[in-house]
N, C-alpha and C positions, 0 to 999 in steps of 0.2 A: 504494500500500500504506500501511496505517496504521502508525504507530510504537507506538501503544498499543492494547491490546485494546478493541474497541468495547463489549464486554459486561462488566459489572461483577461479575456473579455467575455461576458455572458449577457445574452439578450433573451428575454422571455416576451412573447407577443402573441397576438391573435391573428387570424387570417387577414383582417382588414389592415393590419399594420405591416404586413410582410413587404409590400412594395417599398416602403420607406427605409428598409434595411439593405436593399440590394447593392448599394455603393459603399457599404461599411466594412468590406473585407471579411465577410463571414466565411469561415473555413469548414465548419461542420454544422449540419442541421439535423435536428430530431423533430420530425413531424408526427403529431399525434392527432389522427383524423378519425371522424366517424366512418364506419363502414359505408362504402358507396360514394364517399366524397371524392371528387376528382383531385388529382395533384394540382396544387395552386399554380396558376399561371405566373404569379409574381417571380417564381424562381428562374424564369427565362432572363430576368434582369440581373441575376446574380453572376458573379464570376465563378470560376472553378471551385467546387465545394463537394464535400462528402455528405450524402444525405441518407438517412434511414427513416422509413415511414412505417408506423405501426397504426393499426386500425381497430379501435374499440370505442365504445360510448363512454361518456363521462357520467357514470352511474355507480351506485354502491352495491348492486347485485343484479341478478337476472330479472327480467321483465319482458313483457311481450315486445318483440322486435328489438330488444336490446342485447348488445354484446358487451358484457361488463369487463373491466380490466381483470386479467387472469395472471397467475404466477408466471406464466411464460412471457407475458408482456413485460413484466418487471424484470425478468431474466434477460430479455432482449435489451432493455434500457441499461442494465448493468453491463452487458456485453458491449453495447455502444460506448459506454463510459470507459471501458478498458481500452478502447481504440482511440482515445482522445490525446494520447501523448503527443506533444508537439503542436497541438491545435492552438490557433491564435484567437479565434472568435467563434464561440459556440452560440447558436441560436436554437432555442427550443420553442415550438409553438403548438397550440391546439386551436380550437375554434375562437375562444375569447382571450386566451392567454392568462387564465385565472386558476384553473384546477388541474387538469391533466398535465399541462406544461410545467406548472410550478411544482407539482409532485415529482415529475421526472427530473427536474433540475435539482431538487432536494436530494433525490436518490443518487444522482451523479456526485453531488457534493459529499454525501455521507460515505459513499464508496471510496472516493479519492482521499478523504480526510477522516480515516477511521478513529483517530485520536481526538478529533474536535467534537465538542459536546453537541448534542442534538439542538439545544437551545441556541447556541452560537450559529449553527448552520441555518436554522429557521430564521434567526434575526437577519442574517445576510440575505436570505431569499426575500424576506419581507422588505428590506431596504431596496432590493433590486426591482421588486414588483409589489408595490404597496398594497394593492387590493387582493393579493394572493389568497387563495382558498384551496390548498392542496387536497387532492382526492384522498380521503382517508383509507379507502380500500387499497389503493396502490401503495400507500405508505405502510399499511399493515403488512403487506407481503414483503416489502423491502426491509422492514424492521426485522422480520424473521430471517430473511436471506442474508442480511448483513450482521446478524447476531447482536442487534442493538438493544435487546431486552425490553422492548416497548418504549424506549426513550424517544425515538422519532415520532411515534404515534402520540405520545404525551405532549411533545413540543408542538406538534401540529394542532392537537386539541386546544392548547393554550392560544395558539395563533387564531384558531377559529373563534374562541371566546373573545379575544381582542377585537376581531373583525365585527362580531355581533354587537359589542359595546359601541364601536364607532359607527356601524351601519345596522341599526336594529331592524330595519326593513328587510334585511336579508333572511331573517328567520322564516317569515311566511313565504318568501320567494323560493328558498331552498326546500322547504317542506313541500311546496307545490311541485317541485322538480324531483321528488322522491329522495331527497337528501336529508330527511328529518333526523336520521340517526346521528349525523354529524352535528346538527343543531342541538339535539338532546345531549350529546356527549360534551358539548361546549357550554352547557348550562343555559341554552336559549329557550 
């Protein structure tokens, strides 16, 4: 494991923001898309870069027409993270740049910096993408795979609680999206 992040610049964004990053020297992209979503056309404006695309929905479990994040998706994120040595600029995106992408970047951070506390990693993520709401299901799988003993999940739960204090309207919105378990765990 590395003691310092291999990547010197990190970007998290949503689909609508992709075009604005084409000239920023992105070297590696992790795309987290809903099944059936076409590859974003914005990547035509990017220079040479390595890109991995994973397809699953931003949900906490099975439902009609939903493909929830699975352990193999998190394993693929970890594999992607192992290939970042020498990367200059990592961009991780999902639909809105709030949940799947922030969970994936936290997973990459946690893998690269095994000695760094989960709280410090979540604080860095939050500073990078202030409205971050990492997908708790993805983080739970990563917690187990990285032998973090629930520390990542607890740090994310605390971030969720903070987000609900700052944005109380999120509780009803997230419940309506089937994310009530995250709201309940955060005390919302």
